[in-house]
C-alpha positions as CSV (number, residue, x, y, z in Angstrom):
1,M,40.5,-89.2,63.0
2,D,40.2,-86.5,65.7
3,L,43.4,-86.2,67.7
4,R,42.6,-82.8,69.2
5,P,41.1,-83.8,72.6
6,E,43.4,-82.9,75.5
7,N,43.7,-86.5,76.8
8,I,44.8,-87.8,73.4
9,Q,47.4,-84.9,73.0
10,R,48.7,-85.6,76.5
11,V,49.2,-89.3,75.9
12,L,50.6,-88.8,72.4
13,S,53.3,-86.4,73.8
14,K,54.6,-89.2,75.9
15,Y,55.4,-91.5,73.0
16,K,59.1,-91.8,72.3
17,F,58.6,-91.4,68.6
18,H,55.8,-88.9,68.7
19,D,56.1,-87.5,65.2
20,V,56.3,-90.9,63.6
21,V,53.2,-92.0,65.5
22,L,51.3,-89.0,64.2
23,E,52.3,-89.8,60.6
24,E,51.2,-93.5,61.1
25,L,47.8,-92.3,62.5
26,Q,47.3,-90.1,59.5
27,K,47.9,-93.0,57.1
28,I,45.4,-95.1,59.1
29,D,42.8,-92.4,58.9
30,R,43.2,-92.1,55.1
31,I,42.6,-95.8,54.5
32,Y,40.5,-96.8,57.5
33,P,38.6,-93.6,58.5
34,G,36.3,-95.4,60.8
35,M,39.1,-96.1,63.4
36,I,38.4,-94.0,66.5
37,P,41.3,-93.0,68.9
38,S,40.9,-92.8,72.6
39,T,43.1,-93.3,75.7
40,A,42.9,-95.8,78.5
41,P,45.1,-97.6,81.1
42,Y,47.0,-100.6,79.7
43,T,48.4,-103.3,82.0
44,C,51.8,-104.5,80.8
45,S,53.0,-108.1,81.4
46,D,55.0,-107.0,84.5
47,G,51.8,-105.6,86.1
48,I,52.7,-101.9,85.4
49,Q,49.9,-99.8,84.1
50,K,50.5,-97.2,81.4
51,E,48.1,-94.8,79.8
52,L,48.3,-95.6,76.1
53,L,46.5,-94.7,72.8
54,K,44.1,-97.3,71.5
55,L,42.1,-97.4,68.2
56,I,38.7,-99.0,68.0
57,G,36.6,-99.7,64.9
58,N,34.9,-102.2,62.7
59,L,37.0,-104.0,60.1
60,P,35.1,-104.5,56.8
61,V,35.2,-108.1,55.6
62,Q,33.8,-109.8,52.5
63,F,32.5,-113.4,53.2
64,Q,30.6,-115.6,50.9
65,G,29.6,-112.6,48.7
66,R,28.4,-110.4,51.6
67,S,29.9,-107.5,53.5
68,Y,30.4,-107.6,57.2
69,N,32.0,-105.6,60.0
70,F,34.2,-107.2,62.6
71,P,34.9,-105.2,65.8
72,I,38.6,-104.8,66.7
73,Q,40.8,-102.8,69.1
74,L,44.4,-101.9,68.6
75,W,46.7,-100.8,71.5
76,L,49.7,-98.7,70.4
77,L,52.6,-99.4,72.8
78,D,54.8,-96.5,73.9
79,S,57.6,-98.0,71.7
80,F,55.3,-97.9,68.6
81,P,56.0,-97.9,65.6
82,F,59.1,-100.0,66.3
83,S,57.0,-102.4,68.3
84,P,53.8,-103.8,66.7
85,P,50.4,-102.9,68.1
86,V,48.5,-105.3,70.4
87,C,45.4,-106.4,68.3
88,L,42.2,-107.7,69.9
89,L,38.7,-108.7,68.8
90,R,35.9,-106.9,70.7
91,P,32.9,-109.3,70.6
92,T,29.6,-108.2,72.2
93,A,27.6,-110.2,74.7
94,N,25.8,-111.9,71.8
95,M,29.0,-113.1,70.1
96,V,31.7,-115.7,70.9
97,I,35.2,-116.0,69.6
98,R,36.1,-118.9,67.3
99,E,39.6,-119.9,68.3
100,G,41.8,-120.6,65.3
101,K,45.2,-120.0,63.7
102,H,45.0,-116.3,64.0
103,V,42.8,-115.8,67.2
104,N,43.1,-117.2,70.7
105,P,40.2,-117.8,73.1
106,S,40.5,-114.4,74.7
107,G,40.4,-112.5,71.4
108,R,44.1,-111.8,70.9
109,I,44.9,-111.6,67.2
110,F,48.1,-113.2,65.7
111,L,49.3,-112.6,62.2
112,P,52.6,-113.2,60.3
113,G,52.7,-109.4,60.0
114,L,52.8,-109.0,63.8
115,H,55.5,-111.7,64.2
116,N,57.6,-110.2,61.3
117,W,57.0,-106.6,62.3
118,D,59.9,-104.5,61.0
119,Y,59.2,-100.8,60.8
120,P,59.3,-98.9,58.4
121,K,58.6,-101.9,56.1
122,S,55.6,-102.7,58.4
123,S,52.6,-100.5,59.0
124,V,49.2,-100.7,60.7
125,V,47.5,-100.2,57.4
126,G,49.3,-103.3,56.0
127,L,48.4,-105.2,59.2
128,L,44.7,-104.3,58.8
129,N,44.8,-105.4,55.1
130,E,46.3,-108.7,56.2
131,M,43.8,-109.1,59.0
132,T,40.9,-108.6,56.5
133,A,42.3,-111.2,54.2
134,K,42.7,-113.8,57.0
135,F,39.2,-113.1,58.4
136,E,37.7,-113.5,54.9
137,E,39.2,-117.0,54.9
138,D,38.2,-117.9,58.4
139,P,35.8,-115.6,60.2
140,P,36.9,-115.2,63.9
141,L,33.4,-114.7,65.5
142,S,30.2,-116.7,65.8
143,S,26.8,-115.9,67.4
144,K,25.9,-117.6,70.6
145,P,23.5,-120.4,69.9
146,T,19.9,-120.1,71.0
147,G,17.0,-122.5,70.8
148,D,15.2,-120.6,68.2
149,N,18.1,-119.5,66.0
150,K,19.7,-122.1,63.8
151,D,20.7,-119.7,60.9
152,P,24.4,-120.1,60.2
153,H,24.4,-116.5,58.8
154,A,22.9,-115.1,62.0
155,L,26.3,-113.8,63.3
156,L,27.2,-112.2,60.0
157,S,23.8,-110.5,59.6
158,Y,24.3,-109.2,63.2
159,V,27.8,-107.9,62.8
160,S,27.0,-106.2,59.5
161,N,24.9,-103.7,61.4
162,L,27.1,-103.6,64.5
163,Q,27.7,-100.2,66.1
164,L,30.8,-99.3,68.2
165,N,30.4,-100.0,71.9
166,D,33.6,-99.7,73.9
167,G,31.9,-101.4,76.9
168,A,31.3,-104.7,75.0
169,S,32.0,-107.8,77.0
170,R,34.6,-110.3,75.8
171,Y,34.4,-114.1,75.9
172,Q,37.0,-115.4,78.3
173,D,38.4,-118.9,78.5
174,K,41.0,-120.2,80.9
175,P,42.4,-123.5,79.5
176,I,44.4,-125.7,81.8
177,N,48.2,-125.8,81.7
178,K,48.6,-128.9,79.6
179,V,51.9,-129.8,78.0
180,T,52.7,-132.6,75.5
181,V,56.2,-134.0,74.9
182,I,56.8,-136.0,71.7
183,G,59.8,-138.4,71.6
184,G,61.1,-140.9,74.1
185,G,64.8,-140.5,74.0
186,D,67.1,-138.9,76.6
187,L,66.1,-135.4,75.5
188,G,62.4,-136.3,75.7
189,I,62.8,-137.6,79.3
190,A,65.0,-134.6,80.2
191,S,62.3,-132.3,78.9
192,V,59.6,-134.1,80.9
193,M,61.6,-134.0,84.2
194,S,62.6,-130.3,83.7
195,I,59.1,-129.1,82.8
196,L,57.7,-130.9,85.9
197,S,60.3,-129.3,88.1
198,K,60.1,-125.8,86.7
199,C,56.6,-125.3,85.4
200,K,53.1,-125.4,87.0
201,V,51.4,-127.9,84.8
202,N,48.0,-129.6,85.4
203,K,48.8,-132.4,83.0
204,L,51.8,-133.6,81.0
205,V,51.3,-136.1,78.1
206,F,54.3,-138.1,77.0
207,I,54.0,-139.7,73.5
208,D,56.7,-142.1,72.4
209,V,56.9,-142.2,68.6
210,A,57.3,-145.8,67.4
211,E,59.2,-144.8,64.3
212,S,61.7,-142.6,66.2
213,S,65.2,-143.8,66.9
214,T,64.8,-142.1,70.3
215,K,61.9,-144.3,71.4
216,G,61.6,-146.4,74.5
217,G,62.1,-143.8,77.2
218,G,58.5,-144.1,78.4
219,T,59.0,-147.5,80.0
220,D,60.6,-146.1,83.2
221,L,58.1,-143.3,83.4
222,E,55.3,-145.9,83.3
223,I,57.0,-148.1,85.9
224,F,57.4,-145.3,88.5
225,S,54.0,-143.5,87.8
226,L,55.0,-139.8,88.0
227,P,52.2,-137.5,89.1
228,K,50.4,-135.5,86.4
229,V,52.1,-137.6,83.6
230,E,50.1,-139.5,81.1
231,L,51.8,-141.9,78.7
232,S,50.2,-142.5,75.3
233,R,50.9,-143.6,71.7
234,D,47.8,-141.8,70.5
235,F,48.3,-138.2,69.2
236,S,44.8,-137.3,70.1
237,A,45.9,-137.4,73.8
238,S,47.7,-134.1,73.0
239,A,44.4,-132.3,72.4
240,G,44.1,-129.0,74.2
241,S,47.8,-128.6,74.9
242,K,49.2,-125.1,75.5
243,V,52.7,-126.2,74.7
244,I,53.9,-129.1,72.5
245,V,57.6,-130.1,72.7
246,V,58.9,-132.1,69.8
247,T,62.2,-134.0,70.5
248,A,61.7,-137.0,68.2
249,N,64.6,-137.9,65.8
250,T,65.2,-140.8,63.5
251,W,68.4,-141.4,61.5
252,S,68.9,-143.7,58.6
253,S,72.1,-145.4,57.5
254,E,72.3,-143.1,54.4
255,Q,75.6,-141.5,53.8
256,S,74.7,-138.0,52.6
257,Y,73.7,-135.3,55.1
258,V,70.6,-134.4,53.0
259,S,69.4,-138.0,53.2
260,L,69.9,-138.1,56.9
261,V,67.8,-134.9,57.4
262,Q,65.2,-136.3,55.0
263,T,64.5,-139.2,57.4
264,N,63.5,-136.7,60.1
265,V,61.4,-134.7,57.6
266,D,59.6,-138.0,56.7
267,L,59.1,-138.8,60.4
268,Y,57.5,-135.3,61.0
269,R,55.2,-135.9,58.1
270,G,53.5,-138.6,60.1
271,F,52.4,-136.6,63.1
272,I,53.0,-132.8,63.0
273,H,49.8,-132.1,61.2
274,H,47.9,-134.2,63.8
275,L,49.3,-132.2,66.6
276,A,48.3,-128.9,65.0
277,R,44.8,-130.2,64.4
278,F,44.3,-131.4,68.0
279,S,45.8,-128.2,69.5
280,P,45.5,-125.3,67.0
281,G,46.3,-122.7,69.7
282,A,49.4,-124.5,71.1
283,I,52.9,-123.1,71.0
284,M,55.1,-125.8,69.3
285,I,58.7,-126.0,70.6
286,V,61.0,-128.0,68.3
287,A,64.2,-129.6,69.6
288,S,64.8,-132.2,66.9
289,Q,68.0,-131.9,64.9
290,P,69.1,-130.0,62.9
291,V,66.9,-127.6,64.9
292,D,66.7,-124.7,62.5
293,I,65.7,-127.0,59.6
294,M,63.2,-129.0,61.6
295,T,61.5,-125.9,63.0
296,H,61.1,-124.8,59.4
297,V,59.7,-128.2,58.5
298,A,57.3,-128.2,61.5
299,W,56.0,-124.7,60.5
300,R,55.4,-125.8,57.0
301,Q,53.7,-129.1,57.9
302,S,51.6,-127.8,60.8
303,G,50.1,-124.8,59.0
304,L,50.4,-122.8,62.2
305,P,51.4,-119.1,62.3
306,P,55.2,-118.6,62.7
307,T,54.5,-117.0,66.1
308,Q,53.4,-120.5,67.3
309,V,56.3,-122.6,66.0
310,I,59.7,-122.0,67.5
311,G,62.9,-124.0,67.9
312,A,65.0,-124.3,71.1
313,G,67.8,-123.0,68.9
314,C,70.4,-120.8,70.7
315,N,68.4,-120.3,73.9
316,L,70.8,-122.4,76.0
317,D,73.8,-120.6,74.6
318,S,72.2,-117.3,75.3
319,E,71.3,-118.1,78.9
320,R,74.9,-119.2,79.5
321,L,76.3,-116.1,77.8
322,S,74.1,-113.8,80.0
323,H,75.2,-115.7,83.1
324,V,78.9,-115.3,82.3
325,L,78.4,-111.6,81.6
326,N,76.5,-111.0,84.8
327,I,78.3,-113.2,87.3
328,K,81.9,-113.3,86.0
329,L,82.2,-110.1,84.1
330,N,79.8,-108.0,86.1
331,T,78.0,-106.3,83.2
332,H,74.4,-106.9,84.3
333,Q,73.1,-106.8,80.8
334,P,71.3,-109.5,79.0
335,A,72.9,-110.9,75.8
336,W,71.8,-113.4,73.2
337,V,73.5,-115.8,70.8
338,I,71.8,-115.5,67.4
339,G,71.9,-117.2,64.0
340,E,72.2,-120.8,63.0
341,L,72.9,-123.4,65.7
342,S,76.4,-124.0,64.2
343,D,79.8,-122.5,64.3
344,N,78.3,-119.5,62.5
345,K,76.3,-118.3,65.5
346,V,77.2,-114.9,66.9
347,A,76.6,-112.9,70.1
348,V,74.8,-109.6,70.6
349,M,74.0,-107.6,73.7
350,S,71.0,-105.7,75.0
351,N,71.0,-101.9,75.4
352,I,69.4,-102.1,78.9
353,G,70.2,-103.7,82.2
354,L,68.7,-106.8,83.7
355,S,66.5,-104.9,86.2
356,S,64.9,-102.7,83.6
357,S,61.1,-103.0,83.1
358,V,61.4,-101.7,79.6
359,Q,61.3,-104.1,76.7
360,P,64.9,-104.8,75.7
361,E,66.4,-103.9,72.4
362,I,69.5,-105.2,70.6
363,A,72.3,-102.7,71.0
364,P,74.2,-101.9,67.7
365,T,77.7,-103.4,67.6
366,S,80.2,-101.0,69.2
367,N,84.0,-101.2,69.4
368,S,83.8,-100.8,73.2
369,A,81.3,-103.7,73.9
370,K,82.6,-106.2,71.3
371,P,85.8,-107.3,73.2
372,L,83.8,-108.0,76.3
373,L,81.1,-109.9,74.4
374,D,83.7,-111.9,72.5
375,R,85.4,-112.8,75.8
376,A,82.2,-114.0,77.4
377,F,81.2,-115.9,74.3
378,E,84.5,-117.7,74.3
379,M,84.0,-118.7,77.9
380,T,80.8,-120.6,77.0
381,K,82.1,-122.6,74.1
382,N,83.4,-125.6,75.9
383,Q,80.3,-126.4,77.9
384,G,78.6,-128.5,75.2
385,Q,74.9,-129.3,75.0
386,R,73.8,-132.4,76.9
387,S,70.3,-133.7,77.1
388,W,69.6,-132.5,80.6
389,S,70.9,-129.0,79.8
390,V,68.8,-128.7,76.7
391,G,65.8,-130.0,78.6
392,L,66.3,-127.3,81.2
393,S,66.4,-124.7,78.4
394,I,63.2,-126.1,76.9
395,A,61.5,-125.9,80.3
396,D,62.5,-122.3,80.6
397,I,60.9,-121.5,77.3
398,T,57.8,-123.5,78.3
399,N,57.5,-121.6,81.5
400,S,57.5,-118.3,79.6
401,V,54.6,-119.5,77.6
402,L,52.6,-121.0,80.5
403,T,53.0,-117.9,82.7
404,D,52.8,-115.3,79.9
405,K,56.2,-114.1,81.1
406,N,57.1,-112.2,78.0
407,K,60.8,-113.0,78.6
408,C,63.2,-112.5,75.7
409,H,64.7,-115.8,74.5
410,S,66.9,-116.5,71.5
411,V,64.8,-119.1,69.7
412,S,64.7,-120.3,66.1
413,T,61.9,-118.5,64.3
414,L,61.0,-117.3,60.8
415,A,63.8,-114.8,60.2
416,K,62.6,-113.4,56.8
417,G,62.4,-109.6,57.0
418,W,64.6,-109.5,60.1
419,A,67.9,-107.4,59.7
420,G,67.5,-107.5,55.9
421,I,67.1,-111.2,55.6
422,G,65.1,-111.9,52.4
423,A,65.1,-115.7,52.4
424,E,62.5,-117.9,54.1
425,V,64.7,-119.5,56.7
426,F,64.5,-120.2,60.4
427,L,67.3,-118.8,62.6
428,S,67.7,-117.9,66.3
429,V,66.9,-114.3,67.0
430,P,65.8,-112.6,70.2
431,C,62.0,-113.0,70.6
432,V,59.7,-112.0,73.4
433,I,57.9,-115.3,74.5
434,G,54.5,-115.3,76.1
435,S,51.2,-117.3,76.1
436,N,50.5,-116.2,72.5
437,G,53.9,-117.2,71.1
438,S,56.8,-115.2,69.9
439,T,57.4,-111.6,68.8
440,R,60.8,-110.8,67.4
441,L,62.9,-107.8,68.6
442,A,63.7,-105.4,65.9
443,G,66.8,-106.2,63.8
444,V,70.0,-104.0,64.0
445,S,73.0,-103.4,61.9
446,L,75.6,-106.1,62.8
447,G,79.3,-105.8,62.6
448,Q,80.9,-107.0,59.4
449,E,82.1,-110.3,60.8
450,E,78.8,-111.1,62.5
451,D,76.8,-110.1,59.4
452,S,79.0,-112.3,57.2
453,K,78.3,-115.4,59.4
454,L,74.6,-114.7,59.4
455,R,74.5,-114.4,55.6
456,E,76.5,-117.6,55.2
457,S,74.0,-119.4,57.4
458,V,71.0,-118.0,55.4
459,T,72.6,-119.3,52.2
460,S,73.4,-122.8,53.7
461,L,69.9,-123.3,55.2
462,S,68.2,-122.1,52.0
463,N,70.2,-124.6,50.0
464,L,69.4,-127.5,52.3
465,I,65.6,-126.7,52.5
466,N,65.5,-126.6,48.7
467,Q,66.9,-130.1,48.5
468,L,64.4,-131.6,50.9
469,R,61.0,-133.2,50.1
470,L,58.8,-131.3,52.5
């Protein structure tokens, strides 16, 4: 890997962790020597352009006993390696992208390793290894059909001899802003009304689940015929959704808490996999209770990547906390409530101000900031979570997906690997949310009290998950 050109040296010198970046590039070159570095302008989500380093190359993949090369491109953000690279396919004019679990229509690649990125445990080499394994299971490209070419191996024969071409065109697709809401109770209706008010949607499908104890809310929507709203009982009506909101709950008369939760798990078993099959690229937002458990269940049953399955979690608490800090205590810094949606949730603060264009990071717990944070957190505790307020919170998350806003929300996500968590549990942690789902902020060392609460929640959620029949 030749890093000597002047333009590469100039851009590398601007990286915050210059020496660490060089070390990572050397590792990549040893394992994947075909990756070629260059520099180019990169447009961030806020419209600001930065000159960044990118790597282009062909990823060797074994498929059905043959060897093939898949063209990829990796952008290294200026916060790399503490932020994951942006990974893209680079199809030529003769190729189209096969949208699936790990690739969206425009070629953006999504992997558990990107969602769970946690340097120094994570590396680009590990990411490329994971990418190879996923592409071997489900190749992400296909050849454009022609009248005289019916060979299903035509694409693979083509890409095996593919040469690098940085000017290759990319297949683009612009799906409509379609949202589906599942569950007809107060929260389902509140979500529908809030999304219609806050988000630019072309179509909103409302599906009232017959088995849910929250059914029946669709009757009034049908009577008053809201624009852009389609009522249905057929899950196929959700096909092509960019966002799917699940609010359905059902509760039995069982006495034990495990039995109560199991009724919701059984309810999910009847439709979650259908939703994922009809909209494999959708971001699924779970609001059923208990939200951390049900988000975990939805992830397991859907087969979607963890980046695409998130719970409403502590987003409402976080927005309230930031508001109190900003308006009443005049700190002008975002903050988040993290952990389990229970008495064990804790508050953390960002290290940058609200107006900064830099991606936020969680500030380590300090003796000076903790009293202020505790005071603000206490001021939010008596507000409660009513259906309409949770609906507004869900609409805010939905808006971040539909507009690719890359706003940081505290949502329930797969927390394994974050801040030393070793168990497979879902907890609310700060995540950047955009059209492709969620990316966690890096974990930090929490204070003793906060860490203790987080570990207690991890143990409690793990125990409950192990008792459920998923």
